[in-house]
C-alpha positions in Angstrom: -19.5 -6.4 -10.6 -19.4 -7.4 -14.3 -22.5 -6.7 -16.3 -24.0 -4.2 -13.8 -25.1 -1.0 -15.4 -23.7 2.3 -14.0 -23.3 5.8 -15.5 -20.1 7.8 -16.2 -21.0 10.3 -13.5 -20.8 7.5 -10.9 -17.1 8.2 -10.2 -16.9 5.6 -7.3 -18.0 2.7 -9.5 -15.6 3.9 -12.3 -12.7 4.2 -9.8 -13.4 0.8 -8.3 -13.5 -0.9 -11.7 -10.3 0.8 -12.8 -8.6 -0.1 -9.5 -9.7 -3.7 -9.7 -8.6 -4.2 -13.3 -5.4 -2.2 -12.9 -4.2 -3.9 -9.7 -5.0 -7.4 -11.0 -3.4 -6.7 -14.4 -0.2 -5.3 -12.9 -0.1 -8.2 -10.4 -0.2 -10.6 -13.4 2.7 -8.7 -15.0 4.6 -8.6 -11.8 4.3 -12.4 -11.3 5.3 -12.9 -15.0 8.4 -10.9 -14.4 9.6 -13.6 -12.0 10.6 -15.6 -15.1 13.4 -13.2 -16.0 14.2 -11.8 -12.5 17.4 -13.0 -10.8 16.9 -15.3 -7.8 18.1 -12.6 -5.4 15.2 -10.4 -6.4 12.4 -12.9 -6.7 11.0 -12.6 -3.1 10.8 -8.8 -3.4 9.0 -9.0 -6.7 6.7 -11.8 -5.5 5.7 -9.8 -2.4 4.9 -6.8 -4.6 2.7 -9.0 -6.7 0.9 -10.4 -3.7 0.2 -6.9 -2.4 -1.4 -6.0 -5.8 -3.3 -9.3 -5.9 -4.7 -8.7 -2.4 -5.7 -5.2 -3.3 -7.4 -6.3 -6.5 -9.5 -8.9 -4.7 -10.4 -6.3 -2.0 -11.6 -3.9 -4.7 -13.5 -6.7 -6.4 -15.5 -7.1 -3.2 -15.8 -3.4 -2.6 -17.2 -2.9 -6.1 -19.9 -5.5 -5.5 -20.9 -3.8 -2.2 -21.0 -0.4 -3.8 -23.1 -1.5 -6.9 -25.5 -3.2 -4.6 -26.3 -0.4 -2.2 -24.4 2.7 -3.5 -22.8 2.9 0.0 -19.4 2.2 1.3 -17.6 2.3 4.7 -13.9 2.4 5.4 -14.2 -1.1 7.0 -14.0 -2.8 3.6 -10.7 -1.0 2.9 -9.2 -2.1 6.2 -9.6 -5.7 5.1 -7.2 -5.0 2.2 -4.9 -2.7 4.2 -4.3 -5.3 6.9 -2.7 -7.4 4.2 -1.3 -4.9 1.7 0.6 -2.6 3.9 2.5 -5.2 5.9 3.4 -7.1 2.6 4.7 -3.8 1.1 6.8 -3.2 4.1 8.2 -6.7 3.9 9.0 -6.1 0.2 11.0 -3.0 1.2 13.0 -5.0 3.7 13.9 -7.6 1.2 14.6 -4.9 -1.4 17.4 -3.6 0.9 18.4 -7.2 1.7 19.5 -7.7 -1.9 22.4 -5.4 -1.2 23.7 -6.8 2.1 22.6 -8.6 5.3 20.2 -6.9 7.7 19.2 -7.8 11.3 16.0 -9.8 11.3 14.8 -7.6 14.1 14.3 -4.7 11.7 12.0 -6.9 9.6 9.8 -7.9 12.6 9.7 -4.3 14.0 8.6 -2.8 10.7 6.1 -5.6 10.1 4.5 -5.1 13.5 4.5 -1.3 13.1 2.7 -1.6 9.7 0.0 -3.8 11.2 -0.4 -1.5 14.2 -0.5 1.5 11.9 -3.6 0.1 10.2 -5.1 -1.3 13.4 -4.9 2.1 15.2 -6.9 3.8 12.5 -9.4 0.9 12.3 -10.0 1.1 16.1 -10.5 4.8 15.9 -12.8 4.5 12.9 -14.8 1.9 14.9 -14.9 4.3 17.9 -13.3 1.6 20.1 -11.4 4.6 21.4 -11.1 8.3 20.5 -10.6 8.6 16.7 -8.1 11.4 17.1 -6.0 9.1 19.3 -6.3 6.4 16.7 -4.9 8.6 13.9 -2.1 9.9 16.1 -1.0 6.4 17.1 -1.2 5.3 13.4 1.0 8.3 12.4 3.5 7.4 15.1 3.9 3.9 13.6 4.1 5.3 10.1 6.8 7.7 11.1 8.7 4.8 12.8 8.7 2.9 9.5 10.0 6.1 7.7 12.6 6.5 10.3 13.9 3.0 9.6 13.9 3.8 5.9 15.6 7.2 6.2 18.0 6.8 9.1 18.3 3.1 9.9 20.3 0.1 8.6 18.1 -0.1 5.5 19.3 3.3 4.4 22.9 2.3 5.1 22.5 -0.8 2.9 21.1 1.2 0.0 24.0 3.7 0.2 26.3 0.8 -0.8 24.1 -0.4 -3.7 24.2 0.3 -7.4 22.7 3.4 -9.0 19.5 1.8 -10.2 18.8 0.4 -6.7 19.5 3.8 -5.1 17.3 5.6 -7.5 14.5 3.1 -7.1 14.7 3.2 -3.4 14.6 7.0 -3.5 11.3 7.0 -5.3 9.8 4.2 -3.2 10.7 6.0 0.0 9.3 9.3 -1.4 6.0 7.6 -2.3 5.7 6.0 1.2 6.4 9.5 2.6 3.9 11.5 0.5 1.5 8.8 -0.7 1.0 7.2 2.7 0.4 10.6 4.2 -2.9 10.7 2.3 -4.4 8.0 4.5 -4.3 9.8 7.9 -5.3 13.0 6.2 -8.4 11.4 4.7 -9.1 9.6 7.9 -9.0 12.9 9.8 -11.4 14.5 7.3 -13.7 11.4 7.2 -13.9 10.5 10.9 -12.5 13.3 13.1 -14.0 16.3 11.2 -17.0 14.2 10.5 -17.4 14.7 6.8 -18.2 11.0 6.4 -17.3 8.4 3.8 -18.6 10.5 0.9 -18.1 9.7 -2.7 -15.2 12.1 -3.0 -13.4 10.6 0.0 -13.9 7.1 -1.5 -12.4 8.2 -4.8 -9.5 9.8 -3.1 -8.8 6.7 -1.1 -8.9 4.7 -4.3 -6.5 7.0 -6.1 -4.1 6.8 -3.2 -4.1 3.0 -3.3 -3.4 3.1 -7.0 -0.5 5.4 -6.6 1.0 3.6 -3.6 0.6 0.1 -5.0 1.2 0.4 -8.7 4.0 2.9 -8.6 6.0 1.0 -6.0 5.5 -2.4 -7.7 6.5 -0.9 -11.1 9.7 0.5 -9.5 10.5 -2.9 -7.9 10.0 -4.8 -11.1 12.0 -2.2 -13.1 15.0 -2.3 -10.6 14.9 -6.1 -10.4 15.0 -6.3 -14.2 18.0 -4.0 -14.4 19.8 -5.9 -11.7 19.1 -9.3 -13.2 
């Protein structure tokens, strides 16, 4: 990707370069913050850094593919999402675990739901079954994760926490509600309506990844720093 010429009007290349550098830079900062983070928060912070690192490496490959042929499919994104989204969900669980104990079953249910959420869209995108069914199944698992975050034991734990933890969790949950909604919407436009993986769709996916990754990781690091 480095040293390859592209023009300013090539928004996809620009967005990929920004996403690569931003995610890897914030990942480095996140891992660096482990040096001043309390032991209780280190796993949550480390998981946030791993999600950023995985996304950055995924975008590094995506940039190479785009600059080679000026084409992109959603398949390259799923490689990253299969790692990033489950890791983010795990980070949320351990975020709440810093307050009080939680049943381990919640962790496994949310982790499996996050994997199936991505898998359903992937299978629909690959026409292994009806794409509409894929996005509906994906949304069902996403709503399950939100249900755990809004109405489950995780929410009960956060209610007992300090103000910085409650405020941080509020924004994380809001991002996962609004920010994650972008994925099924774009999948619907891309696959079900049949617009295709156009440059505008690619850029919107990239912006969604940047919001959902960087904002959540920054919140985690900020809260962990205040609680340390």
